[in-house]
C-alpha positions in Angstrom: -16.1 -1.9 18.2 -12.5 -2.4 20.1 -14.1 -6.2 20.8 -15.0 -6.5 17.2 -11.6 -5.6 15.9 -10.1 -8.5 18.2 -12.5 -10.7 17.5 -11.8 -10.4 13.8 -7.8 -10.9 14.7 -9.0 -14.3 17.2 -10.6 -15.6 13.9 -7.5 -14.8 11.5 -5.5 -17.1 14.3 -7.9 -19.7 14.5 -8.3 -20.8 11.1 -6.1 -21.5 8.6 -6.5 -22.4 5.0 -4.1 -22.1 1.7 -2.6 -19.2 0.7 -3.6 -17.8 -2.5 -1.1 -15.6 -3.8 -1.3 -13.2 -7.1 0.4 -13.2 -10.2 0.2 -9.3 -11.5 0.7 -8.6 -15.1 3.3 -6.7 -16.4 3.1 -2.7 -15.1 2.6 -0.2 -17.7 6.4 1.7 -18.7 5.9 3.9 -21.4 3.6 6.0 -23.2 0.2 7.4 -21.5 -0.4 10.5 -19.7 3.0 12.7 -19.8 4.5 14.0 -16.5 3.3 17.4 -16.5 0.1 16.8 -17.8 0.1 14.5 -14.4 1.2 16.7 -12.3 -1.5 19.3 -13.3 -4.4 17.2 -12.3 -2.9 15.3 -9.4 -5.5 15.5 -7.1 -7.2 13.9 -4.2 -10.3 12.6 -4.3 -12.9 13.7 -2.1 -13.5 10.5 0.8 -17.1 10.9 1.0 -17.8 10.2 -2.5 -14.9 8.0 -3.2 -15.5 6.2 -6.1 -16.4 2.1 -5.8 -15.6 1.3 -9.1 -13.2 -1.8 -9.9 -9.4 -1.0 -10.7 -8.4 -3.6 -13.5 -5.3 -6.1 -12.6 -3.2 -4.3 -15.4 -3.9 -0.8 -13.5 -3.3 -2.3 -10.2 -0.2 -3.5 -11.6 1.2 -0.4 -12.6 0.3 1.7 -9.6 2.3 -0.8 -7.3 5.3 -0.9 -9.6 5.2 3.1 -9.1 5.0 2.6 -5.7 8.2 0.8 -5.2 8.9 -1.6 -8.3 12.2 -2.2 -9.8 12.9 0.2 -12.7 16.7 -1.0 -13.3 19.0 -3.9 -12.5 18.5 -6.2 -9.3 18.6 -3.0 -6.7 16.9 0.1 -8.5 13.9 1.5 -7.2 10.9 3.9 -8.5 11.5 5.8 -5.2 15.1 6.5 -3.5 16.1 4.4 -0.9 18.9 5.6 2.1 22.0 3.9 0.9 20.8 2.0 -1.7 18.7 -0.8 0.7 15.7 -2.5 -0.6 12.6 -0.6 0.1 12.5 -0.1 4.0 8.8 0.9 3.7 6.5 -2.0 2.7 3.4 -1.6 0.7 0.3 -4.1 1.7 -3.0 -4.0 -0.3 -5.9 -4.6 1.1 -9.2 -5.8 -1.0 -12.4 -7.6 -0.2 -10.5 -10.7 -1.1 -8.1 -10.0 1.6 -4.9 -8.6 2.5 -1.8 -8.8 0.7 2.0 -7.8 1.0 3.7 -6.4 -2.5 6.5 -8.2 -3.1 8.8 -5.9 -5.5 11.1 -8.5 -6.4 9.2 -10.7 -8.4 6.3 -8.4 -8.7 3.8 -10.1 -7.1 1.0 -9.8 -4.2 1.5 -12.4 -1.1 -1.5 -13.3 0.7 -1.1 -12.4 4.6 -5.2 -13.4 5.2 -8.3 -13.8 3.2 -10.3 -11.2 5.3 -11.7 -8.0 4.2 -10.3 -5.4 6.6 -11.2 -2.3 4.9 -13.8 -1.2 6.9 -11.4 -0.7 10.0 -8.0 0.3 8.4 -9.0 4.0 8.8 -10.8 6.3 11.3 -12.8 7.9 8.3 -15.9 5.5 7.4 -15.2 6.2 3.6 -12.3 4.4 3.4 -14.3 1.2 3.3 -16.0 2.3 -0.2 -12.5 2.1 -2.1 -11.9 -1.0 -4.0 -8.4 -1.2 -2.8 -6.3 -0.1 0.6 -2.6 0.7 0.3 -1.1 0.4 3.7 2.4 2.0 3.9 4.7 -0.2 6.9 8.3 0.7 7.8 9.8 -2.2 8.0 12.2 -1.7 11.2 14.0 -5.0 10.0 15.5 -3.1 7.3 16.2 0.1 9.5 18.0 -1.5 12.2 21.1 0.0 11.3 20.2 3.9 12.3 18.7 5.3 15.6 15.2 5.8 16.1 15.0 9.1 14.7 16.5 8.2 11.7 14.7 5.5 10.9 11.7 7.5 11.1 12.9 9.9 9.2 13.6 7.6 6.2 10.4 5.8 6.6 8.5 9.0 6.0 10.6 10.4 3.6 10.0 7.2 1.9 6.4 7.0 2.0 6.2 10.7 0.8 8.1 9.6 -2.2 5.7 6.5 -2.5 2.4 8.2 -2.4 3.6 10.8 -4.9 4.2 7.9 -7.1 1.0 6.9 -6.5 -0.9 9.7 -7.1 1.2 10.5 -10.3 0.7 6.9 -11.8 -3.2 7.0 -10.6 -3.8 10.0 -12.2 -2.1 8.7 -15.6 -4.4 6.0 -15.5 -7.5 8.2 -14.7 -8.0 6.6 -11.4 -8.9 8.1 -8.0 -6.9 8.1 -4.8 -6.4 9.5 -1.5 -3.9 9.6 1.2 -4.7 9.5 4.7 -2.6 9.5 7.8 -5.9 9.1 10.2 -5.3 5.0 10.5 -5.9 2.3 13.3 -2.5 1.2 13.3 -3.1 -1.5 16.0 -5.9 -3.2 14.0 -3.7 -2.7 11.2 -0.4 -4.4 12.8 -2.6 -7.4 14.4 -4.9 -7.7 11.2 -1.0 -8.2 8.7 0.5 -9.9 11.5 3.3 -7.4 11.4 6.6 -7.5 13.6 6.9 -6.0 16.5 9.6 -3.3 14.8 7.2 -2.7 11.7 4.9 0.1 12.1 2.3 1.6 9.7 2.4 4.9 8.6 -0.6 6.2 6.2 -2.9 4.7 3.8 -4.0 5.3 0.4 -7.3 4.3 -1.5 -7.4 3.5 -5.3 -10.5 3.3 -6.7 -12.2 4.0 -10.7 
């Protein structure tokens, strides 16, 4: 298994291709299910039977925006960030079409590679069933003003807020989701070509 993972990474570094960023439709910001109804129905979808139905671009756009999108001005986000900093937990998206990073400024997906890495991201085999996998990654560059313990604390708190927003928005859209902490950080870091000071924290499956 380890050799196969490194082989994938090697292939990623040997081939060049044209990057294909994804323009997202405008996210849903009104109407829909009420907050307290969403809280009442919020739940983790069982992994073994995780649905494989495709999520629409509109739905994906709305959930990504809920996770860490701009909701006011140029420096106001849907989740709290220490000292008003830009989101220091970045959200990556893995799908059958490749791996992307969500760019909250501009609200689009920037392609990292065109490889399907879903099957090796998590330690459970069912993760590959999900049409989309969100990957939460602590961005060390945005946290360099803090010591290691503070940076870790702020990152964990941010993931908590982001994942809860994913849960609530997915519930409102009648989508399935599940947070998973058991991941393969080394594989994720190499596949996404993460900087040395960036750290994968957890993932969320998204399906319909």
